[in-house]
C-alpha positions in Angstrom: -104.0 -73.0 -179.9 -100.9 -73.7 -182.0 -99.2 -77.1 -182.0 -96.1 -75.5 -180.6 -97.9 -73.9 -177.6 -99.8 -77.1 -176.9 -96.6 -79.1 -176.8 -95.0 -76.5 -174.5 -97.9 -76.8 -172.0 -97.7 -80.5 -172.0 -94.0 -80.3 -171.2 -94.6 -77.9 -168.4 -97.3 -80.1 -166.8 -95.2 -83.2 -167.1 -92.2 -81.4 -165.7 -94.2 -80.3 -162.7 -94.0 -76.6 -163.5 -97.8 -76.2 -163.8 -100.3 -77.9 -161.4 -102.0 -80.8 -163.1 -105.6 -81.8 -162.2 -104.2 -85.2 -161.2 -102.2 -83.6 -158.4 -105.4 -83.4 -156.3 -105.9 -86.2 -153.9 -109.6 -86.4 -153.0 -111.0 -88.4 -150.2 -114.8 -88.6 -150.0 -116.9 -89.4 -146.9 -120.5 -90.4 -147.5 -123.0 -90.7 -144.6 -125.8 -93.2 -144.7 -127.2 -92.5 -141.2 -126.3 -93.3 -137.6 -122.6 -94.5 -137.6 -122.5 -95.7 -141.2 -120.1 -94.0 -143.6 -118.5 -94.9 -146.9 -114.9 -93.7 -146.9 -113.4 -93.6 -150.4 -109.7 -93.1 -150.6 -107.9 -91.1 -153.3 -106.9 -94.5 -154.8 -110.5 -95.6 -154.9 -110.6 -98.1 -152.1 -114.0 -98.2 -150.4 -114.3 -98.7 -146.6 -117.8 -99.0 -145.1 -118.3 -98.5 -141.4 -121.1 -99.9 -139.2 -123.7 -100.7 -142.0 -127.3 -99.9 -141.1 -130.7 -100.5 -142.5 -133.3 -98.6 -140.6 -136.1 -96.7 -142.4 -134.3 -94.1 -144.6 -130.9 -95.2 -143.1 -129.6 -97.7 -145.6 -126.6 -98.4 -147.9 -127.6 -98.1 -151.6 -127.5 -101.4 -153.5 -125.0 -100.0 -156.0 -122.4 -99.3 -153.2 -119.9 -102.2 -153.3 -117.3 -101.7 -150.6 -113.9 -103.4 -150.5 -114.1 -103.8 -146.7 -116.6 -103.4 -143.9 -115.8 -102.6 -140.3 -118.2 -103.3 -137.4 -117.6 -101.5 -134.1 -119.9 -103.8 -132.2 -122.7 -106.2 -132.9 -125.8 -104.1 -132.2 -128.3 -104.3 -135.0 -128.0 -100.6 -136.0 -124.2 -101.2 -136.6 -124.0 -104.7 -137.9 -126.2 -104.8 -141.0 -123.5 -106.6 -143.1 -126.1 -108.8 -144.8 -127.7 -105.7 -146.4 -124.6 -104.7 -148.3 -123.9 -105.6 -151.9 -120.8 -107.4 -153.2 -118.5 -109.7 -151.3 -116.5 -107.3 -149.1 -114.1 -108.4 -146.4 -115.7 -107.9 -143.0 -113.7 -106.9 -140.0 -115.2 -107.2 -136.5 -113.5 -105.7 -133.5 -115.7 -107.6 -131.0 -118.3 -110.4 -131.2 -120.0 -111.0 -134.6 -123.5 -111.3 -132.9 -125.1 -109.8 -129.9 -124.4 -111.9 -126.8 -125.2 -112.0 -123.2 -122.0 -113.8 -122.4 -118.7 -111.9 -121.7 -117.4 -110.4 -125.0 -113.8 -110.4 -126.2 -112.0 -107.8 -128.2 -110.3 -109.3 -131.3 -107.0 -107.6 -132.1 -107.1 -106.0 -135.6 -104.2 -104.5 -137.5 -104.7 -105.1 -141.3 -103.6 -103.8 -144.6 -106.4 -103.6 -147.2 -104.9 -102.4 -150.5 -103.3 -99.1 -149.5 -105.2 -98.6 -146.3 -104.0 -99.7 -142.8 -106.9 -100.6 -140.5 -106.6 -101.1 -136.8 -108.8 -100.8 -133.8 -108.5 -99.7 -130.2 -110.7 -101.4 -127.6 -113.2 -99.4 -125.6 -116.6 -99.7 -123.7 -120.0 -98.9 -125.1 -121.2 -97.7 -121.7 -119.5 -97.1 -118.4 -118.4 -100.6 -117.3 -120.1 -100.2 -113.9 -123.4 -100.0 -115.8 -122.8 -102.4 -118.8 -119.7 -104.2 -120.0 -120.6 -104.2 -123.7 -117.4 -103.6 -125.7 -116.9 -101.2 -128.6 -114.2 -100.9 -131.2 -112.6 -97.6 -132.2 -111.4 -98.1 -135.7 -108.5 -96.1 -137.2 -108.1 -95.9 -141.0 -104.7 -94.7 -142.3 -104.1 -94.0 -146.0 -102.4 -91.4 -148.2 -101.1 -89.4 -145.2 -104.7 -89.1 -143.7 -105.9 -90.7 -140.5 -109.6 -91.2 -140.0 -110.9 -92.3 -136.6 -114.4 -93.8 -136.1 -115.3 -94.0 -132.5 -118.3 -96.3 -132.8 -120.6 -96.2 -129.9 -118.1 -94.8 -127.4 -119.6 -94.5 -124.0 -117.0 -92.6 -122.0 -114.0 -90.3 -122.4 -110.7 -91.8 -123.4 -107.9 -93.1 -121.2 -104.3 -91.9 -121.8 -103.5 -95.5 -123.1 -106.3 -95.3 -125.6 -105.3 -91.9 -126.8 -101.7 -93.1 -127.3 -102.9 -96.2 -129.3 -105.2 -94.1 -131.5 -102.4 -91.6 -132.3 -102.7 -88.6 -134.6 -106.2 -87.8 -135.8 -107.1 -85.9 -138.9 -110.8 -86.7 -139.2 -112.9 -87.7 -136.2 -116.3 -89.4 -136.4 -117.8 -89.0 -133.0 -121.2 -90.1 -131.5 -123.1 -87.2 -129.9 -126.7 -88.4 -129.5 -126.5 -89.4 -125.8 -128.2 -92.1 -123.8 -126.3 -94.9 -125.5 -123.1 -92.9 -126.1 -121.2 -89.8 -125.1 -122.8 -86.4 -125.8 -122.4 -82.7 -125.0 -119.5 -82.0 -122.6 -118.2 -85.5 -122.7 -118.0 -85.4 -126.5 -116.3 -82.1 -126.4 -113.8 -83.6 -124.0 -113.0 -86.4 -126.4 -112.5 -83.9 -129.2 -110.1 -82.0 -127.0 -108.3 -85.2 -126.1 -107.7 -86.2 -129.8 -107.2 -82.8 -131.4 -108.3 -83.6 -135.0 -106.6 -81.5 -137.6 -109.2 -81.4 -140.4 -112.7 -82.4 -139.5 -115.0 -83.4 -136.6 -118.1 -85.3 -138.0 -120.9 -85.9 -135.5 -122.8 -89.2 -135.9 -125.3 -91.3 -134.0 -127.6 -88.4 -133.2 -131.3 -87.7 -133.2 -133.0 -87.2 -136.5 -136.5 -87.9 -137.9 -135.2 -91.5 -138.4 -133.2 -92.0 -135.2 -135.9 -90.3 -133.0 -135.1 -92.5 -130.1 -131.9 -90.5 -129.3 -132.2 -87.4 -127.1 -129.7 -85.0 -128.7 -129.2 -83.7 -132.3 -126.1 -82.6 -134.1 -127.3 -79.0 -133.7 -127.2 -79.5 -129.9 -123.6 -80.6 -130.2 -122.4 -77.8 -132.5 -124.4 -75.0 -130.9 -122.0 -72.1 -130.1 -119.1 -73.6 -132.0 -117.3 -71.8 -134.8 -116.2 -73.3 -138.1 -119.4 -75.3 -138.7 -119.8 -76.6 -142.3 -123.3 -77.7 -143.1 -123.7 -80.3 -145.8 -127.1 -80.4 -147.6 -126.4 -83.8 -149.1 -124.7 -86.7 -147.6 -121.1 -86.4 -149.0 -118.1 -84.4 -147.8 -114.8 -84.3 -149.6 -111.3 -83.5 -148.6 -108.5 -82.5 -150.9 -105.4 -84.1 -149.3 -103.1 -82.2 -151.6 -103.8 -79.1 -149.4 -102.4 -78.7 -145.9 -104.7 -79.0 -142.9 -105.9 -75.6 -141.7 -107.8 -76.5 -138.5 -110.7 -78.8 -137.9 -114.2 -77.9 -139.1 -117.4 -79.4 -137.6 -119.1 -81.1 -140.5 -122.8 -81.6 -140.1 -124.9 -83.5 -142.6 -128.4 -82.1 -142.7 -129.8 -84.7 -145.1 -132.0 -86.6 -142.6 -133.6 -83.7 -140.8 
């Protein structure tokens, strides 16, 4: 390539007439089992949800998040001591399991470029058990990711309003301790995610104490993307084209 042509291409890229590789805005979502995800923003901020250490469910030691969120204090969601580094830890409810009445702690924080807030909910139907659960919302680079934690019932109009627009929805579907089946479908219909629905907290060879699998949830649904590994990426420079059901098959 001649020096003149090379200079011309550089001018076109800088001037915005040709798409540059840097124009892509990639968000990655990595699943470590149950309700534990590492969300990496296009700017590189690392958000870890509900850390777990249970057999093959674990956060690798080389993963060093900037922040950890804990939806509730049950041991399969609150393994903060197993995570490397010195991340900021955000609890929406009690820091430890307790038999006394819980309180929901208001959360609305800015960590680097990410806004993080939560909406209070119940783990189970309150008539059965009053354990609280936090729905965390992560907002960055025009994307809004919602992690429902161990949601035990469909949402109220007030909760839907507080959650707001949803692009990526992480939803428990394993049953017994959370919503599943028709109730999970109802929550998806309530929130209307624009890019992805990611089932979590479902039966696998590791979480064999749960009754329902991700396959049970997506059976009969269209637009199902199966991920052989544990990482899913979104290019935020492209417009949303309808929600896919994203199923990680790595722990079958």
